[in-house]
C-alpha positions, -999 to 999 in steps of 0.1 A, spaced: 0 0 0 16 33 -11 20 61 14 6 95 7 25 119 28 27 156 27 61 173 21 63 183 58 56 147 69 83 135 45 108 160 59 100 150 95 105 113 86 137 121 69 150 141 98 141 113 122 160 88 100 190 111 99 190 114 136 188 76 140 216 71 115 238 95 135 229 78 168 236 43 154 269 55 139 280 70 172 271 38 190 291 17 165 321 39 171 320 32 208 320 -6 202 352 -24 203 341 -58 191 339 -58 152 314 -87 152 289 -66 172 298 -33 155 290 -46 120 252 -49 124 250 -15 141 269 1 112 246 -16 87 216 -2 106 231 33 104 235 29 67 199 17 62 186 47 82 207 70 60 195 54 28 159 56 39 164 93 48 178 99 13 148 82 -3 124 103 18 143 135 9 142 126 -28 104 120 -26 99 153 -9 119 172 -35 101 156 -64 67 162 -47 57 127 -54 46 99 -32 72 80 -11 90 52 -29 75 18 -21 86 -18 -27 56 -26 -48 31 -3 -66 -3 -15 -76 
């Protein structure tokens, strides 16, 4: 089901994702064990990628990208 979000809502979601990406990245920096750091770094990258998608959708004025469109 596609999301129909207003530009302000897209911006808010993108900011939240950027904040989470930063927090996860900082947490990963504090970890000493590489096997536990990897998943946290991957999560930070996923948050950053999602933020970029939301920002792109806001700039184009279109709906948010979805995995499947009807």
